[in-house]
N, C-alpha and C positions, 0 to 999 in steps of 0.2 A: 153328648155329655149332659147330664142333668145338673142344673144349677141348684145348690142348696141355699135356701132362704131362711135365715134365722132372725127371729124377732127378739129384741130386748125391750121389755115393757115394765110398767109399774107406775106408781103415783109420781107426781111432780117432785123433783128434788131428791130422788132416790139413787141417783148416780148413773142413769142410763147414758146420758151424753158423754160423761167422763169415760165410761167403758168403751163406747163407740169411738171416741177420739183416740183412746189408747190403741184400740184395734186398728184404726186407720194409720196410726204412726208405725204400726208393725206391718203395714202394707196389705192389710185385708181391705176388701171393698166394703164400705159402709155407706149408709144413707141416713142423712140427718133428719131431725124432727122438723117436719114441714110447718107445724103450727108456730113454733118458736120464730121461724124465719118470717112468717106472715105478720106476727106481732111486732117484730123488729121493723118491718116495713110500714107500720102504722095501723094495721088491721085491729079491730076490737075483738078480743076473744069472747066466746060464748058466755063465760063465767061473768064477764063485765058488761055484756050486751044489755042494752035497754029495750030491745025489741026482738021478737022471734025471727024477723027477717034478717037482722044482723047476724044472729047466731046461726041461722040456716045457711046464709051465704058463706060465712067463715068455715063451717063444717064442710060445705061443698068444695071449697078451695083446698082445704086440707086433704079431703078424700082424693081429689084430682092429683095432688102432689104424691100421695101414697100409691095411687094406681100407676102413675108415671114411674116412680121409683121401682115398683114391682116389675113393670114391663122392661125397664132398663136392666134389671138384675138378671134377666134371662141370658145376658151376654157374658156372665161371669160364673165361675165354678162355685164360689162360696161368698155369700153376702150377708151382712148384718144390718138390721133395720132398727133405728131409734124410734120405736113404736111401729105398729103395723095397722093394717086396715081395720081389724076388730076394735082398735082403740076408739074409733068413731062410735061404735056401739056402746063402749064403756061411758063415753061422754054423753050419749043419748040417755043412758040409764041415770047418770049423775044429774042431768038437767031435767029428768022426768019428761023426756020428749020421745015420741015414737020415731024409730029409725026409718029413714026413707028407703024406697025400693032400690035405688042405685047402690046404697051402702050394703043392703042385704045381698044383692046380686054380687057385688065385689067380694064380700066375705065368703060367699058360697063358691065362687069361680076362681078366685085368686088365692091359692092356699100356700101357706108357709110350711116348712118342714119341721121346725121346732120353735118353741116359745120358752124363753127364760123370763122370769119375773123378779123384780127387785122389790123387796118389802120396804115399807116406810122405815126410816132410820133418822131419828131426831138428831143424833150427833152430827150428821153431815147436812141436814136440811137447812137451807137458807133461802130467803126471799131476795128477789132482785127486781129490776125495772120490768122484766118480762114475767117472771114467776112471782105473782102477787098472792097466790093462794096461801091460806094459813096452813099450818101443819095438820090440823084436824081435817081440813078440806082435802089435803094430799092423801090422808089416810082413807077418806071416803072414796076418792077417785081410784086408789089402789084396789079397794074392795070391788068397785065396779069393773076394773080391768080383769080381775079374777073371774067374775061372773060372765063378762062378755066373751072372754076367750074360752071358758068352759062351755057356755051356751053355743059357741061357734064350733064346738067339736075338737078343741085342742087339749092336749095334755100339757100341763105347765110345770116347769122345773124351777123351784125357788133358788135364787142365788144367795148364799150366805153373806153376812156383813163382814167383809174383808177389805183389804186395800184394793185400789183400782186394778193393779196388776194381778193380784190374786183372784179377784172376781173375773177378770178376763181369762185367766188360766182355767178357772173352774168351768167357765162356759166352753172354752176350747176342748177341755178334757172330757166334757160330757156331750159332745156332738155325736149324733147318730149318723155316721158317714156311710153306712151301708144300705 
């Protein structure tokens, strides 16, 4: 049995986590955003980092989390990821850093079946203790997500601005199950 791996990506505050939480409540296997958890544990995110070493270490930890999630997902028929491995490339683009070889190898070797992207949506965007980016920064990160997934060889399906339940239904109705 082949496990279907579905990424939900986009800029900060576009609704990814809400959709994944909704899908999880409907008993789908989901994997949370590793970066948010690291920040909750006190790690300094690359956007706020004062040195390249801090940014590089954070990125490496996030990548390891995403690789672990990917490997675990092989045990399930259908899985949804709140961001995927190519999101690391998007943040490299955003930070104007060269992606390291481990990230490139992971992008090339650990492939997802489908990618859905959420566009910036000012109506639902909010900052919090973890999400400190401005809306304009979120828009820029979104554009880098589009570029990173396209550069990584993925087709991307844009999810319309709807309620969380309707967005989840859109994703489920547009899965390529064959």
